[in-house]
C-alpha positions as CSV (number, residue, x, y, z in Angstrom):
1,M,-8.7,-47.2,-19.5
2,V,-5.1,-46.2,-18.9
3,P,-3.7,-47.8,-15.7
4,A,-3.3,-45.2,-12.9
5,S,0.2,-44.3,-11.7
6,T,1.0,-44.5,-8.0
7,S,3.0,-41.3,-8.4
8,S,-0.3,-39.5,-9.1
9,R,-1.5,-37.8,-5.9
10,V,-5.1,-37.3,-4.9
11,L,-6.3,-35.4,-1.9
12,V,-9.7,-36.3,-0.4
13,V,-11.4,-33.6,1.8
14,D,-14.5,-34.8,3.7
15,D,-15.6,-34.3,7.4
16,D,-17.3,-37.7,7.5
17,P,-14.6,-40.2,8.6
18,Q,-16.4,-43.2,7.1
19,D,-17.1,-41.5,3.7
20,R,-13.5,-40.2,3.7
21,Q,-12.0,-43.6,4.3
22,R,-14.3,-45.4,1.8
23,L,-13.3,-42.9,-0.9
24,A,-9.6,-43.2,-0.1
25,D,-9.8,-47.0,-0.3
26,I,-11.4,-46.8,-3.7
27,I,-8.8,-44.4,-5.0
28,A,-6.0,-46.5,-3.6
29,D,-7.5,-49.6,-5.3
30,L,-7.5,-47.6,-8.6
31,G,-3.7,-47.3,-8.2
32,Y,-3.4,-43.7,-7.0
33,F,-1.6,-42.4,-4.0
34,C,-4.2,-40.8,-1.7
35,E,-4.2,-38.5,1.4
36,T,-7.2,-37.2,3.3
37,A,-8.2,-34.1,5.2
38,P,-11.2,-33.5,7.5
39,D,-11.9,-29.9,6.4
40,G,-10.7,-27.1,4.2
41,E,-8.2,-25.7,6.6
42,A,-6.5,-29.1,6.9
43,A,-6.6,-29.5,3.2
44,L,-4.7,-26.1,2.7
45,E,-2.0,-27.4,5.1
46,R,-1.6,-30.6,3.0
47,L,-1.5,-28.6,-0.2
48,T,1.1,-26.2,1.3
49,A,3.3,-29.1,2.3
50,A,3.2,-31.0,-1.0
51,P,1.5,-30.7,-4.5
52,F,-1.4,-32.9,-5.5
53,D,-2.7,-33.8,-9.0
54,V,-6.4,-33.8,-8.1
55,I,-8.6,-32.6,-5.2
56,I,-11.9,-34.3,-4.3
57,S,-13.8,-32.2,-1.8
58,D,-17.1,-32.3,0.0
59,L,-19.2,-29.1,0.1
60,M,-20.6,-29.0,3.6
61,M,-17.8,-29.1,6.2
62,P,-17.0,-27.3,9.5
63,K,-14.2,-24.7,9.9
64,M,-13.8,-24.2,6.1
65,D,-16.3,-25.7,3.7
66,G,-15.6,-26.8,0.2
67,F,-16.7,-23.6,-1.4
68,E,-14.4,-21.5,0.7
69,L,-11.5,-24.0,0.0
70,L,-12.0,-23.7,-3.7
71,R,-12.4,-19.9,-3.6
72,T,-9.1,-19.7,-1.7
73,L,-7.3,-21.9,-4.2
74,F,-8.8,-19.9,-7.1
75,D,-7.6,-16.6,-5.6
76,R,-4.1,-18.1,-5.1
77,G,-4.1,-19.1,-8.8
78,D,-3.9,-22.9,-7.9
79,M,-4.8,-24.7,-11.1
80,T,-5.2,-28.2,-9.5
81,P,-8.3,-29.9,-10.9
82,A,-11.0,-30.2,-8.2
83,I,-13.9,-32.7,-8.2
84,V,-16.8,-31.5,-6.0
85,L,-18.7,-34.2,-3.9
86,T,-22.5,-33.6,-3.7
87,G,-25.2,-35.1,-1.6
88,A,-28.9,-35.1,-2.3
89,G,-30.3,-31.7,-3.2
90,S,-26.9,-30.0,-3.7
91,I,-26.3,-30.8,-7.4
92,D,-27.4,-27.2,-8.4
93,Q,-24.9,-25.8,-5.9
94,A,-22.1,-28.1,-7.2
95,I,-22.8,-27.1,-10.8
96,S,-22.7,-23.4,-9.7
97,I,-19.2,-24.1,-8.2
98,V,-18.1,-25.8,-11.4
99,H,-19.2,-22.8,-13.3
100,D,-18.0,-20.0,-11.0
101,L,-14.8,-21.4,-9.6
102,R,-13.8,-23.6,-12.5
103,A,-14.0,-26.8,-10.5
104,F,-13.3,-29.8,-12.8
105,W,-16.5,-31.6,-12.3
106,F,-18.9,-32.9,-9.6
107,L,-19.5,-36.4,-8.2
108,E,-22.7,-37.6,-6.5
109,K,-22.4,-39.4,-3.1
110,P,-21.9,-42.3,-2.7
111,A,-19.2,-42.4,-5.3
112,R,-19.3,-45.3,-7.7
113,P,-15.8,-46.7,-8.5
114,A,-16.3,-46.8,-12.2
115,V,-17.5,-43.2,-12.4
116,L,-14.7,-42.1,-10.1
117,A,-12.1,-43.9,-12.2
118,T,-13.3,-42.1,-15.3
119,L,-13.3,-38.7,-13.6
120,L,-9.9,-39.2,-12.1
121,E,-8.4,-40.2,-15.5
122,R,-9.8,-37.2,-17.2
123,A,-8.7,-34.9,-14.4
124,M,-5.2,-36.2,-14.7
125,Q,-5.2,-35.6,-18.4
126,H,-6.4,-32.1,-17.8
127,K,-3.6,-31.5,-15.3
128,S,-1.1,-32.7,-17.9
129,L,-2.5,-30.4,-20.5
130,V,-2.2,-27.4,-18.1
131,K,1.4,-28.3,-17.3
132,E,2.2,-28.6,-21.1
133,T,0.6,-25.2,-21.7
134,E,2.7,-23.6,-19.0
135,R,5.8,-25.2,-20.4
136,L,5.1,-23.9,-23.9
137,H,4.5,-20.4,-22.4
138,R,7.8,-20.5,-20.6
139,Q,9.5,-21.7,-23.8
140,L,8.0,-18.9,-25.9
141,S,8.9,-16.3,-23.3
142,Q,12.5,-17.5,-23.4
143,R,12.4,-16.8,-27.2
144,G,10.9,-13.4,-26.7
145,Y,7.2,-14.0,-26.9
146,L,4.4,-14.0,-24.2
147,A,0.8,-13.8,-25.3
148,D,0.8,-10.7,-27.7
149,L,4.0,-9.2,-26.1
150,V,7.3,-9.3,-28.0
151,G,10.8,-8.6,-26.6
152,T,14.2,-10.1,-26.1
153,S,15.8,-7.3,-24.0
154,Q,16.6,-7.9,-20.3
155,P,13.9,-5.4,-19.2
156,M,11.2,-7.3,-21.2
157,R,12.4,-10.7,-19.9
158,E,11.9,-9.3,-16.4
159,I,8.4,-8.2,-17.3
160,F,7.6,-11.6,-18.8
161,S,8.7,-13.2,-15.5
162,L,6.6,-10.8,-13.4
163,I,3.5,-11.5,-15.6
164,Q,4.0,-15.2,-15.2
165,Q,4.3,-14.8,-11.4
166,I,1.2,-12.6,-10.9
167,A,-1.2,-14.0,-13.7
168,P,-2.4,-17.1,-11.8
169,S,-3.7,-15.0,-8.8
170,S,-6.6,-12.6,-8.6
171,A,-4.5,-9.8,-7.2
172,S,-4.8,-6.2,-8.6
173,V,-2.0,-5.0,-10.7
174,L,-0.9,-1.4,-11.5
175,I,0.8,-1.1,-14.9
176,T,2.9,2.0,-15.4
177,G,4.7,3.4,-18.4
178,E,4.8,6.1,-21.0
179,S,2.0,6.4,-23.7
180,G,2.5,3.8,-26.4
181,T,4.6,1.3,-24.4
182,G,2.0,-1.4,-24.5
183,K,0.3,-1.3,-21.1
184,E,-3.0,-2.8,-22.5
185,L,-1.0,-5.7,-24.0
186,V,0.5,-6.4,-20.6
187,A,-2.9,-6.4,-19.1
188,S,-4.2,-8.7,-21.8
189,A,-1.3,-11.1,-21.3
190,I,-2.0,-11.3,-17.5
191,H,-5.6,-12.1,-18.4
192,K,-4.8,-14.7,-21.0
193,L,-2.4,-16.5,-18.6
194,S,-4.8,-16.5,-15.7
195,P,-7.6,-18.9,-14.6
196,R,-10.0,-16.3,-16.0
197,A,-8.7,-16.6,-19.5
198,S,-12.0,-18.0,-20.9
199,R,-14.0,-15.2,-19.3
200,P,-14.4,-11.6,-20.5
201,F,-11.6,-9.0,-20.8
202,V,-13.2,-5.6,-20.6
203,A,-11.1,-2.5,-21.2
204,V,-12.1,1.0,-20.2
205,N,-10.2,4.2,-21.0
206,C,-11.0,6.5,-18.1
207,A,-9.5,9.5,-19.9
208,A,-11.9,9.1,-22.8
209,L,-15.1,9.0,-20.8
210,P,-17.0,12.3,-20.0
211,E,-17.2,12.8,-16.2
212,S,-21.0,12.7,-16.4
213,L,-21.0,9.3,-18.0
214,I,-18.3,7.4,-16.2
215,E,-20.4,6.1,-13.3
216,S,-23.0,4.7,-15.7
217,E,-20.2,3.2,-17.9
218,L,-18.7,1.4,-14.9
219,F,-21.7,0.4,-12.9
220,G,-24.6,0.5,-15.4
221,H,-28.0,2.1,-15.0
222,E,-31.7,1.2,-14.7
223,K,-34.3,2.4,-17.1
224,G,-35.2,6.1,-16.3
225,A,-32.2,6.6,-14.1
226,F,-31.4,9.8,-16.1
227,T,-32.5,11.6,-19.2
228,G,-31.8,9.2,-22.1
229,A,-31.7,6.0,-20.1
230,V,-34.4,4.3,-22.2
231,G,-33.5,0.8,-20.8
232,R,-31.5,-1.1,-18.3
233,R,-27.8,-1.3,-19.1
234,A,-25.1,-3.5,-17.5
235,G,-21.9,-1.6,-16.7
236,C,-18.3,-2.7,-17.3
237,F,-18.1,-4.4,-13.9
238,E,-21.1,-6.6,-14.7
239,Q,-19.7,-7.3,-18.2
240,A,-16.4,-8.4,-16.8
241,H,-18.0,-10.7,-14.2
242,Q,-15.7,-13.7,-13.5
243,G,-13.2,-12.1,-15.9
244,T,-10.9,-9.1,-15.9
245,L,-11.6,-5.4,-15.9
246,F,-8.8,-3.2,-17.3
247,L,-9.0,0.5,-16.2
248,D,-6.7,2.4,-18.6
249,E,-5.5,5.9,-17.7
250,I,-6.7,5.5,-14.1
251,G,-4.9,8.7,-13.2
252,D,-7.7,10.5,-15.1
253,M,-10.4,9.0,-13.0
254,P,-12.5,11.9,-11.6
255,L,-11.9,12.5,-7.9
256,A,-15.6,12.3,-7.1
257,M,-15.8,8.9,-8.7
258,Q,-12.9,7.4,-6.9
259,P,-14.8,6.5,-3.6
260,R,-17.4,4.5,-5.5
261,L,-14.7,2.6,-7.4
262,L,-12.8,1.9,-4.1
263,R,-16.0,0.6,-2.5
264,A,-16.7,-1.7,-5.5
265,L,-13.2,-3.1,-5.2
266,Q,-13.5,-3.6,-1.4
267,E,-17.0,-5.0,-1.2
268,A,-17.1,-6.8,-4.6
269,T,-20.5,-5.3,-5.1
270,I,-21.9,-2.6,-7.4
271,R,-25.2,-0.7,-7.6
272,R,-26.5,0.5,-11.0
273,L,-27.6,4.1,-11.3
274,G,-31.3,4.3,-10.2
275,A,-31.2,0.8,-8.6
276,T,-32.2,0.1,-5.0
277,S,-30.2,-3.1,-4.5
278,E,-26.6,-4.2,-5.0
279,I,-25.2,-6.8,-7.3
280,A,-22.3,-9.1,-6.4
281,V,-19.5,-9.1,-9.0
282,D,-16.4,-11.3,-9.3
283,V,-13.9,-9.1,-11.1
284,R,-10.1,-8.9,-11.2
285,V,-9.1,-5.3,-11.8
286,L,-6.0,-4.3,-13.6
287,A,-5.2,-0.6,-13.9
288,A,-2.7,1.4,-16.0
289,T,-1.4,5.0,-16.0
290,N,1.2,7.1,-17.8
291,K,1.1,9.7,-14.9
292,S,2.8,9.7,-11.5
293,L,0.0,8.7,-9.1
294,A,2.3,9.8,-6.3
295,E,2.2,13.3,-7.6
296,L,-1.5,13.2,-8.1
297,I,-1.9,12.0,-4.5
298,Q,0.2,14.9,-3.3
299,S,-1.9,17.3,-5.3
300,K,-5.1,15.8,-3.8
301,L,-6.3,14.6,-7.2
302,F,-6.0,10.9,-6.5
303,R,-7.0,9.0,-3.3
304,E,-4.2,7.3,-1.5
305,D,-6.4,4.4,-0.3
306,L,-7.5,3.7,-3.9
307,F,-3.8,3.7,-5.0
308,Y,-2.9,1.1,-2.4
309,R,-5.9,-1.0,-3.4
310,L,-4.9,-1.0,-7.0
311,N,-1.1,-1.2,-6.4
312,V,-1.0,-4.7,-4.9
313,F,1.5,-5.6,-7.6
314,Q,3.2,-3.2,-10.0
315,I,4.7,-3.7,-13.4
316,A,6.6,-0.7,-14.9
317,I,7.2,-0.9,-18.6
318,P,10.4,0.9,-19.8
319,P,10.2,3.2,-22.9
320,L,11.4,1.8,-26.2
321,R,14.5,4.1,-26.2
322,D,15.7,2.1,-23.1
323,R,15.3,-1.3,-24.7
324,K,16.4,-0.9,-28.3
325,D,17.3,-4.6,-28.4
326,D,13.5,-5.1,-28.8
327,I,13.3,-3.1,-32.0
328,L,14.2,-5.9,-34.4
329,P,11.8,-8.6,-32.9
330,L,9.1,-6.0,-32.5
331,A,9.6,-4.8,-36.1
332,E,9.5,-8.4,-37.4
333,A,6.3,-9.1,-35.5
334,I,4.7,-5.9,-36.7
335,I,5.7,-6.7,-40.3
336,R,4.1,-10.1,-40.1
337,D,0.9,-8.6,-38.8
338,L,0.8,-5.8,-41.5
339,N,1.6,-8.4,-44.2
340,T,-1.6,-10.2,-43.2
341,K,-3.6,-7.0,-42.8
342,Y,-2.7,-5.6,-46.3
343,D,-1.8,-8.9,-48.1
344,F,1.8,-7.6,-48.6
345,R,4.9,-9.8,-48.9
346,V,7.7,-7.8,-47.1
347,T,10.3,-10.4,-46.1
348,D,12.9,-8.6,-44.1
349,I,14.5,-5.3,-43.1
350,H,17.7,-4.0,-44.8
351,P,20.5,-3.4,-42.2
352,A,20.7,0.3,-43.1
353,A,16.9,0.7,-42.5
354,L,17.3,-1.2,-39.2
355,E,20.1,1.2,-38.2
356,R,17.9,4.2,-38.8
357,L,15.2,2.6,-36.6
358,H,17.8,2.1,-33.9
359,E,19.1,5.6,-34.1
360,H,15.6,7.1,-33.5
361,S,14.6,8.1,-29.9
362,W,11.0,6.8,-30.2
363,P,9.1,9.4,-28.1
364,G,5.9,7.6,-29.2
365,N,7.3,4.2,-28.2
366,V,6.0,1.0,-29.8
367,R,2.9,2.7,-31.1
368,E,5.1,5.1,-33.1
369,L,7.2,2.1,-34.3
370,R,4.1,0.5,-35.7
371,N,3.0,3.7,-37.5
372,V,6.5,4.2,-39.0
373,L,6.5,0.6,-40.3
374,E,2.9,0.7,-41.6
375,R,3.9,3.7,-43.7
376,A,7.1,2.0,-44.9
377,L,5.3,-1.3,-45.8
378,I,2.7,0.6,-47.9
379,A,5.7,2.0,-49.8
380,A,7.5,-1.4,-50.1
381,R,4.7,-3.9,-50.5
382,E,7.1,-6.8,-51.0
383,G,10.7,-8.0,-50.6
384,T,13.2,-6.1,-48.4
385,L,12.2,-3.0,-46.5
386,L,14.8,-0.4,-47.6
387,P,15.8,3.0,-46.0
388,A,14.1,4.6,-49.0
389,H,10.7,3.2,-47.9
390,L,10.9,5.1,-44.6
391,A,9.4,8.6,-44.6
392,R,11.8,11.2,-45.9
393,N,11.8,13.1,-42.6
394,F,11.9,10.1,-40.3
395,G,14.4,10.6,-37.6
396,I,15.1,14.1,-38.6
397,A,14.1,16.6,-35.9
398,T,12.4,19.8,-37.0
399,P,14.8,22.7,-36.1
400,L,13.7,25.0,-33.4
401,P,13.3,28.7,-34.3
402,L,16.1,30.9,-33.2
403,A,13.8,33.6,-32.0
404,A,13.0,34.1,-28.3
405,E,10.0,32.7,-26.6
406,P,6.8,34.1,-28.2
407,A,5.5,35.5,-24.9
408,V,7.8,37.6,-22.7
409,T,7.0,38.2,-19.0
410,S,8.2,41.3,-17.2
411,G,7.2,41.6,-13.5
412,N,3.5,40.9,-13.4
413,S,2.8,41.6,-17.1
414,I,3.1,39.6,-20.4
415,S,3.8,40.9,-23.9
416,M,3.6,38.9,-27.1
417,E,3.9,39.8,-30.7
418,A,1.2,38.9,-33.2
419,G,1.6,35.7,-35.2
420,H,1.7,33.3,-32.3
421,P,-1.1,30.9,-31.2
422,L,-3.4,31.9,-28.3
423,S,-2.2,28.7,-26.5
424,E,1.2,30.4,-26.0
425,L,-0.4,33.3,-24.2
426,E,-2.4,31.0,-22.0
427,K,0.7,29.0,-21.1
428,A,2.6,32.2,-20.2
429,Y,-0.3,33.5,-18.1
430,I,-0.7,30.2,-16.2
431,Q,3.1,30.1,-15.5
432,L,3.1,33.7,-14.4
433,T,0.2,33.1,-12.0
434,L,1.8,30.0,-10.5
435,K,5.0,32.1,-10.0
436,S,3.0,34.8,-8.3
437,T,1.4,32.3,-5.8
438,G,4.7,30.6,-5.0
439,N,3.6,27.6,-7.0
440,N,0.4,27.2,-4.8
441,K,-1.7,25.3,-7.4
442,K,-4.9,25.6,-5.4
443,R,-4.6,29.4,-5.1
444,A,-3.5,29.7,-8.8
445,A,-6.6,27.7,-9.9
446,Q,-8.9,30.0,-8.0
447,I,-7.2,33.1,-9.5
448,L,-7.4,31.6,-13.0
449,G,-11.1,30.5,-12.6
450,I,-10.4,26.9,-13.5
451,S,-10.5,23.7,-11.5
452,L,-7.4,22.3,-9.8
453,R,-7.7,19.2,-12.0
454,T,-7.7,21.4,-15.2
455,L,-4.6,23.3,-13.9
456,H,-2.7,20.1,-13.2
457,S,-3.6,18.8,-16.7
458,R,-2.3,22.1,-18.3
459,V,1.0,22.0,-16.3
460,T,1.5,18.3,-17.3
461,E,1.0,19.3,-21.0
462,F,3.5,22.1,-20.7
463,A,6.1,19.8,-19.2
464,A,5.5,17.3,-22.1
465,E,5.9,20.1,-24.7
466,E,9.2,21.2,-23.1
467,E,10.5,17.6,-23.1
468,L,9.7,17.2,-26.8
469,K,11.5,20.5,-27.6
470,R,14.6,19.3,-25.7
471,E,14.5,16.0,-27.6
472,S,14.1,17.8,-30.9
473,A,17.0,20.1,-30.1
474,S,19.3,17.3,-29.1
475,G,18.5,15.4,-32.3
476,A,18.9,18.4,-34.6
């Protein structure tokens, strides 16, 4: 057995003065520095004042018991190994705490010196391993890598720092950014660097789920809860128990569903469709959106209280056009991945090809970069990726027609020549209706015979189309 170091600090938490002192004496005899606390509240004060390498805590204590102490440390992201003291009949509870709160192990009372020595040595080794892992993550992030994220630009370095700050806690995080910027990769990185890393990471795309099925998808259902429910099914909250639930495109969450989601987050309980009782769930929720939730709140399409519940901590991912220093490291990482996928042997990028990548505005962000490179690698297969391997029309904007808008409005009427898609007429009519109502979306939706949500979605699509036209015009 390796001799203990007096610089290694152990905190003993027990409300029984005799047991506390006896344990402290054994630990001191083993060569460790030891401090004691009579309950969880006092232990938190000691931990705030100075770090410890190992915590040994009783379960049953006044003020704050051992379970609440470990829960508080877990929620803070404190990774200090904890050994749980158990009396007769409490071993099952101790094992549950080891499982649920990732305590290091449990120790039966009265503690035997030989067993305690072995546990402390292994806990110290575990602590050293955690520190080494954190050091390697910091080192990799300085080189432009964090989990599956890649980037050397200043904006990405700031995002890496934010991820490392928030990952150890259980706080909710709202991730914002344009489509294709890598919001799910940020969520995955937060999970992988958190104490929940060994537990499930469950991702749900709220925009892809039919409104009639989203409640069942999130909370599950009992057999016979609705037509087609042939058996009991656990929802995403249950599947992510003790892990992380990622709600992508949260801005598309149906308004009627939002109160149930808010209650699940507040109460940490869910009820399956058709069930009569609730189920406790321990889930960290990360959410992402490419929409402005502030605008959705103003339009009464998103609940303000749910926004504040999700937006405890926010990470905004800039578009690729604002961090072009990341194009080369991203391209190199994508090429390595595609070489493995297709068994290609592309080694590098020709400077002229890289220049073309830098000149592009990347409206599709990193997702578009991957698609462009995948096509290029299929053409190259090995050696250097040349400009000729890029698609012939890559980076060349399609010229806009010189003709006037397909639909022309005059007063309260619309005229349009044949040969244009019906969607252009719909767009013109919606815009004319909004104009006639003074941009009162609720009134316009009533006139059009569509829901306010559908109208808002159409207006957002029109704005995106106009933005693409402007980008194409500027690049022509």
